[in-house]
C-alpha positions as CSV (number, residue, x, y, z in Angstrom):
1,X,-22.4,-26.6,42.9
2,X,-23.0,-26.4,39.2
3,X,-23.0,-22.6,39.5
4,X,-19.6,-22.7,41.4
5,X,-18.2,-25.0,38.6
6,X,-19.4,-22.5,36.0
7,X,-17.9,-19.6,37.9
8,X,-14.6,-21.5,38.2
9,X,-14.5,-22.2,34.4
10,X,-15.3,-18.5,33.7
11,X,-12.5,-17.5,36.0
12,X,-10.0,-19.8,34.2
13,X,-11.2,-18.4,30.8
14,X,-10.8,-14.9,32.1
15,X,-7.3,-15.6,33.4
16,X,-6.4,-17.2,30.0
17,X,-7.7,-14.1,28.2
18,X,-5.7,-11.8,30.4
19,X,-2.6,-13.9,29.8
20,X,-3.2,-13.7,26.0
21,X,-3.6,-10.0,26.1
22,X,-0.5,-9.6,28.3
23,X,1.4,-11.8,25.8
24,X,0.3,-9.6,22.9
25,X,1.3,-6.5,24.8
26,X,4.8,-7.9,25.5
27,X,5.1,-8.8,21.8
28,X,4.1,-5.3,20.7
29,X,6.5,-3.8,23.2
30,X,9.4,-6.0,21.9
31,X,8.6,-5.1,18.3
32,X,8.5,-1.4,19.1
33,X,11.9,-1.7,20.8
34,X,13.3,-3.5,17.7
35,X,12.1,-0.9,15.2
36,X,15.1,1.4,16.0
37,X,16.0,4.1,13.6
38,X,14.2,2.5,10.6
39,X,11.7,5.3,10.7
40,X,14.2,8.0,9.9
41,X,12.8,10.5,7.3
42,X,9.1,9.7,8.1
43,X,6.7,11.4,10.4
44,X,7.0,8.5,12.8
45,X,10.7,9.1,13.1
46,X,10.1,12.7,14.1
47,X,7.4,11.7,16.6
48,X,9.7,9.1,18.0
49,X,12.6,11.6,18.3
50,X,10.3,14.0,20.1
51,X,9.4,11.3,22.6
52,X,5.7,11.2,21.9
53,X,4.0,8.2,23.5
54,X,0.9,6.4,22.5
55,X,-1.9,6.7,25.0
56,X,-2.4,3.3,26.7
57,X,-6.1,3.4,25.9
58,X,-5.4,3.3,22.1
59,X,-3.2,0.2,22.3
60,X,-5.5,-1.4,25.0
61,X,-8.4,-1.2,22.6
62,X,-6.6,-3.1,19.9
63,X,-5.3,-5.7,22.4
64,X,-8.8,-6.2,24.0
65,X,-10.3,-6.5,20.5
66,X,-7.7,-9.0,19.4
67,X,-7.7,-7.7,15.9
68,X,-6.0,-5.2,13.7
69,X,-8.3,-3.0,11.6
70,X,-6.6,-2.2,8.3
71,X,-7.9,0.3,5.8
72,X,-7.4,-0.9,2.3
73,X,-8.3,0.6,-1.1
74,X,-11.0,-1.0,-3.2
75,X,-10.2,-2.0,-6.8
76,X,-6.5,-1.3,-6.8
77,X,-4.9,-4.1,-8.8
78,X,-2.6,-5.8,-7.9
79,X,-2.8,-4.6,-4.3
80,X,-6.5,-5.3,-3.7
81,X,-9.3,-6.7,-5.9
82,X,-12.2,-8.6,-4.3
83,X,-10.4,-9.6,-1.1
84,X,-7.1,-10.6,-2.8
85,X,-3.9,-8.8,-3.5
86,X,-0.5,-7.6,-2.3
87,X,-1.8,-5.3,0.4
88,X,-4.2,-8.0,1.6
89,X,-1.3,-10.4,2.1
90,X,0.9,-7.8,3.6
91,X,-1.8,-6.7,6.1
92,X,-2.3,-10.4,7.1
93,X,1.5,-10.8,7.7
94,X,1.6,-7.6,9.8
95,X,-1.4,-8.6,11.9
96,X,0.1,-12.1,12.4
97,X,3.4,-10.6,13.5
98,X,1.6,-8.5,16.1
99,X,-0.3,-11.6,17.4
100,X,-3.6,-10.2,16.1
101,X,-6.3,-11.2,13.8
102,X,-6.8,-9.2,10.6
103,X,-9.9,-7.1,10.1
104,X,-10.0,-5.6,6.6
105,X,-11.8,-2.3,6.1
106,X,-12.1,-1.8,2.3
107,X,-13.1,1.7,1.1
108,X,-13.3,3.7,-2.1
109,X,-10.7,6.5,-2.6
110,X,-12.1,10.0,-2.0
111,X,-11.1,13.1,-4.0
112,X,-7.7,13.5,-2.4
113,X,-5.2,11.7,-0.2
114,X,-6.0,14.2,2.6
115,X,-9.6,13.1,2.5
116,X,-8.6,9.4,2.7
117,X,-6.4,10.1,5.7
118,X,-9.2,11.9,7.4
119,X,-11.8,9.3,6.7
120,X,-9.7,6.2,7.4
121,X,-7.0,7.3,9.9
122,X,-7.6,10.2,12.2
123,X,-11.4,11.0,12.2
124,X,-13.6,8.6,10.3
125,X,-16.2,9.1,7.5
126,X,-19.2,11.2,8.2
127,X,-21.4,8.2,7.3
128,X,-19.9,6.4,10.3
129,X,-17.3,4.1,8.5
130,X,-13.8,4.1,10.0
131,X,-11.3,5.0,11.1
132,X,-9.1,2.0,10.9
133,X,-6.1,1.3,13.1
134,X,-3.8,1.6,10.1
135,X,-4.1,2.6,6.4
136,X,-2.2,0.8,3.6
137,X,-0.7,2.3,0.5
138,X,-0.1,5.9,1.7
139,X,2.5,8.0,-0.2
140,X,5.5,8.6,2.1
141,X,5.7,12.1,1.0
142,X,7.0,15.2,2.9
143,X,4.3,17.6,1.6
144,X,1.6,15.1,2.6
145,X,3.1,14.7,6.0
146,X,3.2,18.5,6.5
147,X,-0.4,18.8,5.3
148,X,-1.7,16.1,7.6
149,X,-0.3,16.6,11.1
150,X,-3.1,14.4,12.5
151,X,-1.5,11.3,11.0
152,X,1.9,9.5,11.2
153,X,3.1,8.4,7.8
154,X,5.9,5.8,7.9
155,X,7.1,2.3,6.9
156,X,7.6,2.6,3.2
157,X,7.3,-0.9,1.7
158,X,7.3,-0.4,-2.1
159,X,8.6,2.1,-4.7
160,X,6.2,2.7,-7.6
161,X,7.1,4.0,-11.0
162,X,5.3,5.0,-14.3
163,X,6.4,2.6,-17.0
164,X,5.6,1.7,-20.6
165,X,4.9,-1.8,-21.9
166,X,5.2,-2.6,-25.6
167,X,4.6,-5.4,-28.0
168,X,8.2,-6.2,-29.3
169,X,6.9,-7.3,-32.7
170,X,5.1,-4.0,-33.3
171,X,7.6,-1.8,-31.5
172,X,11.0,-3.4,-31.5
173,X,12.5,-0.3,-30.0
174,X,11.2,2.7,-28.1
175,X,13.8,5.1,-26.9
176,X,11.6,8.1,-27.4
177,X,7.9,8.5,-27.9
178,X,8.3,9.8,-31.4
179,X,9.1,6.2,-32.4
180,X,5.5,5.2,-31.8
181,X,4.8,6.2,-35.3
182,X,1.1,5.7,-35.8
183,X,0.7,3.0,-33.3
184,X,-1.9,3.4,-30.6
185,X,-1.4,3.3,-26.8
186,X,-3.7,2.3,-23.9
187,X,-3.4,4.5,-20.8
188,X,-5.8,5.2,-17.9
189,X,-6.9,8.8,-18.5
190,X,-7.7,9.9,-15.0
191,X,-4.2,9.1,-13.6
192,X,-0.7,10.5,-13.5
193,X,0.2,8.2,-16.4
194,X,-2.7,9.6,-18.5
195,X,-1.8,13.2,-17.7
196,X,1.8,12.6,-18.7
197,X,0.9,11.0,-22.0
198,X,-1.8,13.5,-22.9
199,X,0.7,16.4,-22.4
200,X,3.8,14.6,-23.9
201,X,5.6,16.6,-26.6
202,X,3.0,19.3,-26.6
203,X,0.1,16.9,-26.9
204,X,1.5,15.3,-30.0
205,X,0.2,11.8,-29.2
206,X,-3.3,12.7,-28.0
207,X,-4.9,11.2,-31.2
208,X,-3.2,7.9,-30.6
209,X,-4.2,7.4,-27.0
210,X,-7.1,5.3,-25.8
211,X,-7.8,6.6,-22.3
212,X,-11.1,5.1,-21.2
213,X,-9.4,2.4,-19.0
214,X,-9.7,2.7,-15.2
215,X,-6.2,1.4,-14.4
216,X,-3.0,0.1,-15.9
217,X,-3.9,-3.5,-15.4
218,X,-6.8,-3.2,-17.8
219,X,-4.5,-1.5,-20.3
220,X,-2.1,-4.4,-20.0
221,X,-4.8,-6.9,-20.7
222,X,-5.8,-4.9,-23.8
223,X,-2.2,-4.9,-24.9
224,X,-2.0,-8.7,-24.3
225,X,-5.1,-9.1,-26.5
226,X,-3.3,-7.3,-29.3
227,X,-5.6,-4.3,-29.3
228,X,-2.7,-1.8,-28.9
229,X,1.0,-1.7,-29.5
230,X,1.8,-0.3,-26.1
231,X,0.4,0.5,-22.7
232,X,1.4,3.0,-20.0
233,X,0.6,2.8,-16.3
234,X,2.1,1.9,-12.9
235,X,4.9,-0.7,-12.9
236,X,2.9,-2.9,-10.4
237,X,-0.2,-2.8,-12.7
238,X,1.6,-3.7,-15.9
239,X,3.9,-6.3,-14.4
240,X,1.1,-8.1,-12.7
241,X,-0.2,-8.9,-16.2
242,X,2.8,-9.0,-18.5
243,X,5.9,-9.7,-16.4
244,X,7.7,-12.8,-17.6
245,X,6.3,-12.8,-21.1
246,X,9.1,-12.8,-23.7
247,X,7.0,-11.0,-26.4
248,X,6.6,-7.9,-24.3
249,X,9.0,-5.4,-22.8
250,X,8.4,-3.3,-19.7
251,X,10.6,-0.2,-19.4
252,X,10.8,3.3,-18.0
253,X,8.5,5.8,-19.8
254,X,10.8,7.8,-22.1
255,X,9.6,11.1,-21.0
256,X,11.6,13.7,-19.1
257,X,8.5,14.8,-17.0
258,X,8.0,11.3,-15.7
259,X,9.3,11.0,-12.1
260,X,12.6,9.1,-12.5
261,X,12.8,7.8,-8.9
262,X,9.1,7.1,-8.6
263,X,7.5,7.4,-5.1
264,X,7.4,5.3,-2.0
265,X,4.2,3.9,-0.5
266,X,3.8,3.0,3.2
267,X,1.4,3.0,6.2
268,X,-0.4,5.7,8.2
269,X,-1.8,5.7,11.8
270,X,-3.3,8.4,14.0
271,X,-0.6,10.8,15.3
272,X,-0.7,9.5,18.9
273,X,-0.5,5.8,17.9
274,X,3.3,5.8,18.1
275,X,3.5,2.5,20.0
276,X,1.4,0.7,17.3
277,X,3.4,2.4,14.6
278,X,6.7,1.3,16.1
279,X,5.5,-2.3,16.3
280,X,4.3,-2.2,12.7
281,X,7.6,-0.8,11.5
282,X,9.5,-3.5,13.4
283,X,7.3,-6.2,11.9
284,X,7.8,-4.8,8.4
285,X,11.6,-4.7,9.0
286,X,11.5,-8.4,9.9
287,X,9.3,-9.3,6.9
288,X,11.8,-7.4,4.7
289,X,15.0,-9.0,6.2
290,X,13.6,-12.5,5.9
291,X,12.6,-12.0,2.3
292,X,8.9,-12.4,3.0
293,X,7.9,-9.0,1.7
294,X,9.6,-9.8,-1.6
295,X,7.9,-13.1,-1.8
296,X,4.5,-11.5,-1.3
297,X,5.1,-9.2,-4.3
298,X,6.5,-12.1,-6.4
299,X,3.3,-14.2,-5.6
300,X,1.4,-11.5,-7.5
301,X,3.9,-11.4,-10.4
302,X,5.4,-8.0,-9.3
303,X,9.1,-7.3,-8.8
304,X,9.6,-5.8,-5.3
305,X,11.2,-2.4,-5.5
306,X,12.8,-1.3,-2.2
307,X,11.5,2.0,-1.0
């Protein structure tokens, strides 16, 4: 009799588990239907237009697991540092919208974005780590899409820019870099910001640049401590430290070679995971329309820039 009761309980648990999976499947299907044409201009939009379907087995594995595995860059302030950041909060919101638990997969950036997409999206690292179901913070960039047909790049959620922050007392005005005078500038050397500053005006400011910083957030902290008159880096990095402080100004880098419109960052999944991608796009649309995406950025002292 005891065995029969145990079997009955197991049967009820199994039925409940099936119902939960069915509920998650219905939710994902509804979200995919709601995504509409929001993916226009992305590789997902093209896959959708072509009528590509996600193999059931791919979605089934996610539903059976009950969690969304999200690839996220290590040490990328303010998006991820030691388990906290904008991308962490956004990943949590997306997983929750899909009725799944979040399973973060932090990793260190490789030599190129193509390497990161291979390791974390469509193949996995040769050491056995990955791939994830979705990768955060991928440039929504046509050349990258063309170079990586194994992945769908879609759902732009933020527009990044190169900016300059200055101490107003030491640099009351800076409409051109020549106005730096002899003041020194903190900039992460191994970045686009560093490359732009090192080559600015034929290398005229190289002797005034301190480039040993790993990111713009560190440069902003040094500026805050009074070690430099200005700092250059990503808008998200500098804002996370300095935004809201009346004694500092954050503005566009006054350099013609700096990309005026910045660039969009979004998500990437394996090329045949169209169903999952549609559901993620729809979830992001909802977060955006409800103001939740903006609130996530504001919680980290970053002004959300629509992509």
